[in-house]
PLY file of the C-alpha trace (Angstrom):
ply
format ascii 1.0
element vertex 329
property float x
property float y
property float z
element edge 328
property int vertex1
property int vertex2
end_header
8.99 27.65 5.24
6.13 25.67 6.73
6.84 22.06 7.54
3.35 20.96 6.42
1.35 21.54 3.26
-1.87 21.63 5.24
-1.15 24.24 7.91
1.53 26.54 9.07
3.98 25.49 11.80
2.66 26.45 15.27
4.10 29.56 16.87
5.15 30.03 20.52
1.63 30.89 21.61
0.11 27.82 19.90
2.80 25.56 21.39
2.11 26.87 24.89
-1.61 26.31 24.40
-1.01 22.82 23.06
1.20 21.95 26.04
-1.29 23.36 28.49
-4.23 21.37 26.98
-2.14 18.18 27.04
-1.45 18.61 30.72
-5.08 19.46 31.49
-6.49 16.44 29.65
-3.81 14.09 31.04
-4.57 15.25 34.52
-8.31 14.78 33.85
-7.77 11.22 32.71
-5.60 10.44 35.75
-8.17 11.91 38.13
-10.98 9.99 36.42
-9.00 6.78 36.71
-8.26 7.42 40.37
-11.98 8.06 41.03
-12.93 4.73 39.42
-10.34 2.89 41.45
-11.63 4.55 44.64
-15.28 3.75 43.74
-14.33 0.11 43.15
-12.47 0.05 46.45
-15.49 1.43 48.24
-17.65 -1.38 46.81
-15.18 -4.04 47.82
-14.02 -4.93 44.32
-10.40 -5.40 45.46
-11.20 -8.02 48.10
-10.35 -11.73 47.99
-12.52 -12.37 44.93
-9.45 -12.02 42.70
-7.99 -15.16 44.22
-10.10 -17.14 41.79
-7.32 -16.47 39.23
-4.54 -18.10 41.34
-6.21 -19.90 44.24
-9.82 -20.67 43.35
-12.26 -22.21 45.88
-14.16 -25.52 45.81
-10.99 -27.67 45.55
-10.12 -26.29 42.09
-6.69 -25.22 41.06
-5.62 -22.20 39.08
-4.65 -24.52 36.25
-8.21 -25.75 36.02
-9.53 -22.16 35.65
-6.96 -21.10 33.09
-7.25 -24.35 31.14
-11.01 -23.86 30.79
-10.40 -20.29 29.60
-7.83 -21.53 27.12
-10.32 -24.08 25.74
-12.95 -21.42 25.37
-10.45 -19.18 23.61
-9.48 -22.02 21.28
-13.19 -22.59 20.40
-13.61 -18.89 19.70
-10.57 -18.80 17.40
-11.72 -22.05 15.75
-15.11 -20.61 14.75
-13.54 -17.35 13.56
-10.87 -19.21 11.59
-13.46 -21.24 9.76
-15.93 -18.45 9.13
-13.58 -15.61 8.12
-12.04 -17.17 4.92
-15.44 -18.49 3.75
-17.05 -15.06 4.35
-14.22 -13.31 2.40
-14.44 -15.74 -0.51
-18.25 -15.55 -0.77
-18.34 -11.83 -0.23
-15.62 -11.29 -2.84
-17.45 -13.48 -5.33
-20.71 -11.62 -4.85
-18.95 -8.24 -5.27
-17.21 -9.43 -8.45
-20.51 -10.71 -9.82
-22.30 -7.50 -9.12
-19.55 -5.44 -10.74
-18.44 -7.64 -13.64
-21.68 -9.30 -14.78
-22.95 -7.93 -18.05
-26.58 -8.89 -17.46
-29.06 -8.01 -14.72
-30.02 -11.61 -14.43
-26.75 -12.19 -12.56
-26.04 -8.88 -10.81
-29.65 -8.32 -9.75
-30.07 -11.50 -7.64
-26.61 -10.95 -6.10
-27.70 -7.49 -4.98
-30.97 -8.81 -3.50
-29.21 -11.62 -1.62
-26.69 -9.15 -0.27
-29.32 -6.81 1.13
-31.37 -9.63 2.64
-28.39 -11.25 4.35
-27.11 -7.89 5.61
-30.51 -7.07 7.15
-30.80 -10.28 9.21
-29.33 -10.41 12.70
-26.47 -12.84 13.25
-28.25 -14.50 16.23
-31.33 -15.21 14.07
-29.14 -16.91 11.47
-27.52 -19.02 14.19
-30.98 -20.02 15.51
-32.00 -20.89 11.95
-29.09 -23.30 11.53
-29.56 -24.74 14.99
-33.35 -25.23 15.17
-34.34 -25.59 11.53
-31.37 -27.36 9.99
-30.42 -29.21 13.17
-26.70 -28.43 12.88
-24.14 -28.66 15.67
-23.40 -25.57 17.76
-20.08 -24.96 15.95
-21.57 -25.04 12.46
-24.55 -23.00 13.58
-22.20 -20.26 14.73
-20.17 -20.50 11.53
-23.33 -20.36 9.38
-24.52 -17.14 11.05
-21.15 -15.53 10.86
-20.56 -16.48 7.21
-23.91 -15.34 5.90
-23.93 -11.98 7.58
-20.26 -11.08 7.18
-20.16 -12.23 3.55
-22.91 -9.73 2.78
-21.01 -6.95 4.53
-17.73 -7.87 2.84
-19.53 -7.81 -0.53
-20.81 -4.35 0.14
-17.39 -3.13 1.26
-15.70 -4.42 -1.90
-18.52 -3.06 -4.04
-17.94 0.41 -2.53
-14.20 0.08 -3.12
-14.69 -0.92 -6.74
-17.18 1.90 -7.31
-14.69 4.38 -5.87
-12.05 3.65 -8.56
-11.64 6.13 -11.42
-13.65 5.26 -14.53
-10.43 5.30 -16.48
-9.37 2.01 -14.91
-12.37 0.19 -16.29
-12.17 1.96 -19.67
-8.50 1.05 -19.99
-9.22 -2.63 -19.48
-12.09 -2.57 -21.96
-10.04 -0.68 -24.49
-7.40 -3.40 -24.68
-10.00 -6.05 -25.32
-10.68 -7.41 -21.85
-14.22 -8.40 -20.92
-16.01 -6.66 -18.10
-15.44 -9.70 -15.82
-11.72 -9.90 -16.60
-11.38 -6.17 -16.13
-12.97 -6.43 -12.75
-10.74 -9.38 -11.76
-7.41 -8.26 -13.13
-7.52 -4.44 -12.87
-10.21 -3.20 -10.46
-10.29 -5.87 -7.75
-6.62 -5.59 -6.58
-6.96 -1.83 -6.31
-10.36 -2.06 -4.52
-9.01 -4.56 -1.98
-6.09 -2.25 -1.24
-8.37 0.75 -0.80
-10.83 -1.06 1.43
-8.33 -3.11 3.44
-8.91 -1.16 6.70
-12.67 -1.66 6.46
-12.14 -5.40 5.74
-9.97 -5.77 8.77
-12.49 -3.99 10.95
-15.10 -6.45 9.68
-12.86 -9.39 10.57
-12.59 -7.95 14.13
-16.42 -7.70 14.27
-16.64 -11.34 13.13
-14.30 -12.39 15.89
-16.31 -10.59 18.53
-19.59 -11.90 17.19
-18.46 -15.44 18.05
-19.50 -14.54 21.61
-23.15 -14.90 20.42
-22.48 -18.60 20.20
-23.08 -19.07 23.91
-26.81 -18.70 23.21
-26.78 -21.80 20.98
-24.69 -23.71 23.53
-21.36 -23.30 21.72
-18.54 -23.40 24.38
-16.67 -20.29 23.25
-14.82 -17.94 25.59
-17.81 -15.95 26.89
-19.79 -19.08 27.65
-16.77 -20.55 29.46
-16.50 -17.42 31.59
-20.21 -17.67 32.40
-19.84 -21.32 33.36
-17.00 -20.46 35.71
-19.07 -17.69 37.21
-22.03 -20.05 37.74
-19.71 -22.65 39.38
-17.71 -20.33 41.65
-20.47 -17.81 42.35
-21.48 -14.24 41.41
-18.77 -12.90 43.69
-16.14 -13.82 41.09
-17.93 -12.24 38.14
-15.76 -9.17 37.73
-12.33 -10.90 37.74
-13.42 -13.49 35.24
-15.10 -11.08 32.89
-12.17 -8.68 33.15
-9.83 -11.52 32.07
-12.14 -12.24 29.10
-12.20 -8.55 28.08
-8.37 -8.37 28.16
-8.15 -11.52 26.00
-10.56 -10.07 23.38
-8.63 -6.79 23.36
-5.26 -8.50 22.90
-6.59 -10.65 20.05
-8.15 -7.70 18.24
-4.96 -5.68 18.67
-2.98 -8.50 17.16
-5.33 -8.72 14.19
-5.10 -4.93 13.65
-1.29 -5.03 13.85
-1.21 -7.85 11.31
-3.46 -5.83 9.03
-1.18 -2.79 9.40
1.81 -4.94 8.44
0.01 -6.38 5.38
-1.10 -2.90 4.29
2.44 -1.55 4.62
3.84 -4.45 2.57
1.21 -3.91 -0.09
2.00 -0.18 -0.24
5.77 -0.90 -0.52
5.18 -3.52 -3.17
3.04 -1.08 -5.19
5.67 1.66 -5.02
7.93 -0.12 -7.49
10.74 -0.81 -5.08
13.21 -3.12 -6.71
11.46 -3.12 -10.06
13.39 -2.15 -13.21
12.03 0.93 -14.99
10.15 0.19 -18.21
11.92 0.68 -21.49
11.18 4.03 -23.07
10.29 4.18 -26.73
9.50 1.41 -29.23
11.19 -1.90 -28.73
11.13 -3.17 -32.30
12.82 -1.92 -35.41
11.93 1.68 -36.22
11.79 3.09 -39.75
14.52 5.39 -41.00
12.25 7.59 -43.09
9.07 7.72 -41.03
6.10 5.41 -41.16
6.32 2.92 -44.00
10.06 3.39 -44.56
12.71 0.69 -44.31
13.37 -0.57 -40.85
16.67 0.25 -39.11
18.21 -2.85 -37.64
19.64 -1.16 -34.58
16.17 -0.75 -33.00
15.02 1.88 -30.58
18.34 2.29 -28.76
20.43 3.26 -31.77
21.43 6.89 -31.76
19.84 7.49 -28.35
22.33 9.32 -26.07
20.64 7.78 -22.96
20.07 4.19 -24.08
22.61 4.09 -26.84
25.04 2.03 -24.85
23.22 -1.15 -25.84
23.31 -0.70 -29.60
25.36 -3.07 -31.83
28.97 -2.22 -32.60
28.17 -1.66 -36.30
25.71 1.03 -35.52
26.29 4.65 -36.34
25.09 7.09 -33.74
22.78 9.76 -35.02
24.34 13.20 -34.45
22.65 15.30 -31.81
22.21 19.00 -32.52
22.98 21.21 -29.55
22.17 24.81 -28.89
24.67 27.10 -30.69
25.65 24.59 -33.42
24.00 26.78 -36.15
26.26 29.68 -35.17
29.37 27.77 -36.14
28.25 27.39 -39.78
0 1
1 2
2 3
3 4
4 5
5 6
6 7
7 8
8 9
9 10
10 11
11 12
12 13
13 14
14 15
15 16
16 17
17 18
18 19
19 20
20 21
21 22
22 23
23 24
24 25
25 26
26 27
27 28
28 29
29 30
30 31
31 32
32 33
33 34
34 35
35 36
36 37
37 38
38 39
39 40
40 41
41 42
42 43
43 44
44 45
45 46
46 47
47 48
48 49
49 50
50 51
51 52
52 53
53 54
54 55
55 56
56 57
57 58
58 59
59 60
60 61
61 62
62 63
63 64
64 65
65 66
66 67
67 68
68 69
69 70
70 71
71 72
72 73
73 74
74 75
75 76
76 77
77 78
78 79
79 80
80 81
81 82
82 83
83 84
84 85
85 86
86 87
87 88
88 89
89 90
90 91
91 92
92 93
93 94
94 95
95 96
96 97
97 98
98 99
99 100
100 101
101 102
102 103
103 104
104 105
105 106
106 107
107 108
108 109
109 110
110 111
111 112
112 113
113 114
114 115
115 116
116 117
117 118
118 119
119 120
120 121
121 122
122 123
123 124
124 125
125 126
126 127
127 128
128 129
129 130
130 131
131 132
132 133
133 134
134 135
135 136
136 137
137 138
138 139
139 140
140 141
141 142
142 143
143 144
144 145
145 146
146 147
147 148
148 149
149 150
150 151
151 152
152 153
153 154
154 155
155 156
156 157
157 158
158 159
159 160
160 161
161 162
162 163
163 164
164 165
165 166
166 167
167 168
168 169
169 170
170 171
171 172
172 173
173 174
174 175
175 176
176 177
177 178
178 179
179 180
180 181
181 182
182 183
183 184
184 185
185 186
186 187
187 188
188 189
189 190
190 191
191 192
192 193
193 194
194 195
195 196
196 197
197 198
198 199
199 200
200 201
201 202
202 203
203 204
204 205
205 206
206 207
207 208
208 209
209 210
210 211
211 212
212 213
213 214
214 215
215 216
216 217
217 218
218 219
219 220
220 221
221 222
222 223
223 224
224 225
225 226
226 227
227 228
228 229
229 230
230 231
231 232
232 233
233 234
234 235
235 236
236 237
237 238
238 239
239 240
240 241
241 242
242 243
243 244
244 245
245 246
246 247
247 248
248 249
249 250
250 251
251 252
252 253
253 254
254 255
255 256
256 257
257 258
258 259
259 260
260 261
261 262
262 263
263 264
264 265
265 266
266 267
267 268
268 269
269 270
270 271
271 272
272 273
273 274
274 275
275 276
276 277
277 278
278 279
279 280
280 281
281 282
282 283
283 284
284 285
285 286
286 287
287 288
288 289
289 290
290 291
291 292
292 293
293 294
294 295
295 296
296 297
297 298
298 299
299 300
300 301
301 302
302 303
303 304
304 305
305 306
306 307
307 308
308 309
309 310
310 311
311 312
312 313
313 314
314 315
315 316
316 317
317 318
318 319
319 320
320 321
321 322
322 323
323 324
324 325
325 326
326 327
327 328
């Protein structure tokens, strides 16, 4: 029997081909990496320029270099930490308004604002806050990140809500909930769970877009690297920018791992692990002689061979007819 429902288990020939292709591609990657290292060596990339990381010139210490990078990283995380929650809240509110509003007077303007904000470049929004509003570099960066990413988050959540089965919305309306309460209580939790990977990707984009802040004089990580390059010289460009790239990659990997953990917890929480099964059948008194008849005090569990253990002692269990009983009479 096949071990997968999508395709049959590979045979000996397919396994040999798979192993051969793995070796070929692995060897190709190794040779490509070796060529890059050799090309860098030919251009003198591995000379003394790397000493800027542990023995920098111009009477500076390694602590000074790494402390400046740490301050730039702190400013990057500060801007992202302020902008991300605000963008998620505003984007979620706009998506809920577009989905749950019963009149076009509310959902229409929300859709127009979303399209306008999503079409503007982040850098233009930062310049708007810096030059027109006269805000500080930090809040100019936060303003650009919030406006653009809130629009994208709103569109992501709108797509997730629209992807839900129509029965979810109809079920909420059938029990008397309004369209807004149906969206908030029934559709939104499911939509967030469906679109969680896209939301995490957008948070990663927001974190990387903080690097645009160096244009409006915000001292984030990329601007700090550029300042170090300007101070020590162009010779030290590659080591400094490589350190910055590694820092960005590690931060984004940490965010992605955190999102994977949250998604797994949500999936485990939604699987009913540790939750008592719902009671089967009516929970109140049931009539003895059909609808309209006198109620039986024992309730739904009386006479039930599965749940009958909880019935009162005075109850009389209803006899259960089994196959073959009619042959005895």
